[in-house]
N, C-alpha and C positions, 0 to 999 in steps of 0.2 A: 526802631529803624534798622533796616538791613544794610550792613556795611558792604560796599563793593570795592574790589581792588582797582586802584587807579591805573590806567594804561598810559604808557609813554606816548609821546607824539609819533615816534617812529612806529610803534605798534599799531596805532590807529591808521597811520598812512598805509602800512603793509596790509592791514585788514581790508581797507577800502580797495587797495590794488588787487587783492585776491578776489574780491567780489566782482570787480570790473573785468578781470581776466577770465571769469567764468561766464560772462554775459555773451550770448550768441551775437547780439547786434553790435556791441562795442568791439568785439574781436575781429569783425569783418564788415567795415563800414565805408561808405562813400560819402564824402563831405564836399559840398560846393561852396566856394567863397572867393573873396578877393585877397590877394597876397599883400601883406604889410610887414614892416619890420624885418624884411628879408636880409639874411646875411649868409654868405658863403664862407665857411671857415677854412683855414689853411689845411685842416685835416681831411677836407673833402666833404664833411657833413654840411647840411643846409639847415639853417634855423630860420623860422618865420612864424607869422601869425596868419590865420584865416579869419576873415570878418565878413559880416553882412550888415544890414541896417540896424540890427538890434543886439549883436553880440560879437565876441572875439574869442578865438581858440588858439592856444599856442600849439606849435607843430614842429617836428624835426624829421629830417630825411637823412639817413646815414649814407655814407660814401658809396657802398655797394649798390644801393638802389639809385642814388643820384647819378651815378655814372651811366645809367641806361636812359636818362632823359633825352628826348629828341628836341628840346627847346631850352632856352635860357630863361629861368624864372626872373621876374622883375616885380617890384612893388607896383600895385595897382592892377596887375594882371589877374583876370578871373580864371579860376582853375577848378577842376574836379580831382580830388585826392582820394586815394584808396589806402586804407591801413587799419590800425587798431587804436583805441583810446584806452589809456591806462594812467596810473598815477606815478609821477616821479617822486619817490618817497622822501628824498632829501628836502625838496621845496614844498611838498604837500600839495602840489598842483597837478591837475590832470592835463594831458596833452595828447595830440594826435601823432602817432608814429607812422609816417607815410612810407609805403613801399612802391607806390606808383602814382604818377600825376600826369594829367592831360589838361591842355588849355580848354576853356569853356567853348562850347560849339563842338569842338572835337570831344569835349567831355560828354556830350549827349551820346555820341557814338560809343564812347568808352563804357558808359553805363549800360547801353544795350549789349555791348560785348560781354560784360561781366554777368549780366542776367542770363544771356543765352549760354554762356560757358557753365554757369552753375546748373542750369536746367539740364543740359546734355550730360554733364558729369554725373548728375543724380540718376539719369537713365542708364548709365553704364557705357556711353559711347566712347569714353576715354580709357576704358578698362584695358590694361596691358594684356589680359588673357585673350582679348579679341584680336590682338595684333598678329598679322600673318608674316611669315618669314619671306624674304625676297629670294627669287630663284638665283642659283649661282651662275648659270650660264644662259641668260635669256636669249631666245632666238629672235624675239621682236620686242622692242621698247616703244610703248605708246606715249605720246606727249600731248598734253592738253594745255594749250597756251595760245597767245596771240601769234598769227602767222608772220608778223613783222616785229622787230624789236630785238634787243640784245639777248633776251632769254633764250629764244629758239636757236639763235646763232651759237650762243655759248654751249647749249646742250648738244647740238649736232657736232660742233668742233670737238668737244670732249669725247663723245661717243665714238666718233670716227677715229680719233687718235688712240683712245684707250682700248676699244674692242670692236674692230671693224667687221667682226663676224655677225653682229646683231643688226637686224633691219630696224629702221626708225620710221614709225608712222605718226604723222602729225594730224591731230584733229583741231583745226583752227577755231578759236572761240573768242568771244569778247571777254576781256579781263577787267573791265571797269565800266561803269555806267548802269543804266536802269535794267537792262536785260542780261547783264553779264552772268549773274548767278544761275539763271535758267540755262544759259548757253553752256556753262561749265558742267552742270548736272547732266545735261543731255549728252555731252561727250563721254562722260564716265559711264552712263547707261549704255551708250552705243558699243563701247569696247567690251562691256560685259555680255551684252546680247550676242555679239558676233564672235566672241572669244578671239578678238583681234590683236591681243598683245599678252605677253607673259608678265609684264610689270608696267605700271603707269607713273609718269611724272606729271604732276598737276601743279601749276604755279605761274609765276610771272616775275618780272624784275621789281626793283624797289620803287617806292613812292610813298605818298602821305597815307594816313590812316583811311582817308576817303578813297584814295586810289585802290587800296587793298581790300576795300570793304566787301566786295563780292565773295571773298574767301572766308568771310565771317557770317555768311548767310546760312540759315538753318537748312535750306534745300540742298546746298552743296555738302554740308556736314553729313546729312543723312544718306546722301548718295555715296559718299566716300565710305561710310560705315557699312552699307549694304553691298559694297563691291566685293566680288569674289576674286578679283585680280588685286594683288598687292599694290598699294599706292604710296608713293613718296611725295610728300608735300614740300614744295620749294617756292615759297612766297616771300618776295622782298629780299631784305638783307638779314644778316645774322641777328640783329637786335629786334627785328620784326617778328611778332607772334600773332597768328590768326587761329580761328576755331579749326580750320582745316589742318593745322599742324598738330593739334591735340587728337583729332579723330584718325588721322592717317596712320598707316602701319609704321611709317618712319618719317621724321622731319629732317630736311636738309636746310642748312643755313642760306644757301643760294641755289639757283638753277644749275650752275656749274657743279656745285658740290653734289647735287642730286644725280647728275650724270656720272660722277665718280663712284657713287654708291651703288647704282643699279647694275653695273657691269664690272667684271674683273679686268685687271690690266693684262692685255695680251703679251706685253713685254715680260711681265713677271711669269706668266704661264709658259712662255717660250723658254725662259731661263729655267723654270722648274722642269720642263720637259727635257731640256738638254742635260740637266743634272741627273735626272732619272735615267736618261739614255746612257750617260757616262757610267753610272753605277751598274746598269745592266750589262754594258759592254765589258766593264772591268770584271764583273762576276762571271760572265760567260767565258772570258779569256782565262780566268783562274780555273774554272771547271775544265776547260779544254786542256790546259797545261797539266792539271792533275791527272786527267785521263791519258794524256800522252806519256807521262812518266810511269803510270801504272802499266800501260801497254808495253813500254820499253822494258820494264822490270819483268813482265810475264814472258816477253819474247826471249829474254836472256836465260830463262830457266832451261836446264839440260833436257827436260822432258819435252819441251817445245822444239829445241834445236835438233834432238835425236829421239823421235817418238818411239823407236824400237827399244831404246834403253828403258823407257818407262814400261813398255810391254814385257820386257824381260824381268823387270823388278816385280811386276804384278804376277808373272808366271811363277817366279820363285816363291812369292807369297802364297800363291794358290797351292803349289806343291807342299809347302809347309802346313797349310791347312788340311790337305788330304792326309798327310802323314800323322798329324795330330789327331785327326778323326779316326784313322785306322787303329792307332795305338789305343785310343779311348774305347773303340769298339771291342778290340781284343781283350782289354782289361775287363770290360763289362761281361764279355762272353765267358772268360775264365772264372769270374765271380759267380756267374750263373751255374757253370759246371760244378764248381765246388758245392754250391748250395744244393744242386740236384743229387750229388753223391751222398751228402749228409742225409737228405730226405729219403733216398733209396735205402740207405742202411737202416734208418728208423723204420721204414716200411717192411724191410726184410725181417727185421727183428719181431715185428708184429705178425708175420705170416705163419700159418700152421705148418707149412712145409719147412720153414726155417727150424722148427723144433725137431724135425727128423734128424738133422745133422748132429743134434746133441743127444742122440740115443733114444728118443721118443718115437712112438709109432702112432698111426691114425687108423682106427677101425671103422669101416663103412659097411652098412647093411646092404641087402640086395637092392634096395631102392636108391642107393647112392648116398643116403644120409649118414651122418656121423653117429656112431653108437656111443652115446654118453650115459646110458643107463641100462641095467639088466632087463628092464621092462621093454626095451627097444627091440629085443630079439627073443626067440624061443628055441628050444632044442630042435635040431634038424635044419635051422636056417643057415644058408650060406653067408659068409662074410669075406671081406677083403681087408687084409692088414697091410697098410702102406708103411714101408720102412725106407731108410735112406737110399738104398740101392735097388729097390724094386717092390713087388707085391707078393703077398702070401695069401693063397686061397685056403679058407678053413670052413669047417662045418661045426655048428654049436652042438655040443654033446649034452651039456647040462648048464643051467644058470643057477646062481645062488645069490640071493640078495642079502646084503649086510644089514644086520639089525642095529638100529641106532640106540645108543645108551644115553639116557637122560639123567643127569645128576639130580639128587634130591637135597 
């Protein structure tokens, strides 16, 4: 028999909890039932059971989620609750942790809301990468809402007060009832086809979930997603969320807040303009003052007050340059003369005529060539002997060639 290690009760409970927490159905479930054993704790948490004809489930709703309820839960009330089912390991019992709850009837709408929300989310209609930025200074703000009611009055009041330079174009639509969704979608399509606005506010004032349902319709969601004009969704009050809020480029908690978001504050812009103007004026004044001081400094220079003085200084400087150039030229010329004298002496020493002064003579034949060999002349030839102080004319009487001696 194989021995197995015994698990503690806590270990088993934790194991079951881990399995349930990995289950796709139990982590995102809608449960319909009747409230019983309801208790609102002083901490703000709500404890209750959900039951039907054949079963009971314990449930808890923590304070953060409970504060968003739009009704007061009571025993016997039929509800639809959304949340996750898991094990509370201390007691070893599973229970429903509720994050949202609607009354039955309204619960049917809530189920439809969650189903459409999941579908559109899977298709990427809520993807933040698709959100378009709002223009900073819209020339025209388009409004898609009912022509009567508080919403349009609030939007116009805020826009006219906050940024009166923007035009406001209202496309009146039905905001509740059978044809409301088609009316809203048509208005969004019209603004895109005509390029009639730089930004759109789509919404209405508060109401029940049934009143706001047109903004949960798929046709409206897809028209918002396809819009090339940025759209701000402003449906109901701050606690109300619709499909339009998730698809739109920006959600505003109320229509008034939407008007605040789509335009800048002209008061703040004027203040910024004045601040920039003051800085520019101050900078310009500083530059002018620096220029004035520099001009004053330049005007006080002697060369400005007496231009001839500067001319005289430059003339003296020019004379000095001429003198320096003349001195340099004389020096170079003297160096060249000395070099020429040395070269002439060397050349004179190499000249045949120079040898005459040292007692030598130069003998030339009749053809003018120098006689440097006895074979150059023959007896009877005339010769010219050049000495230091003149020429001697002579005739060759006889030649005698010197015999070379070769040592052995």
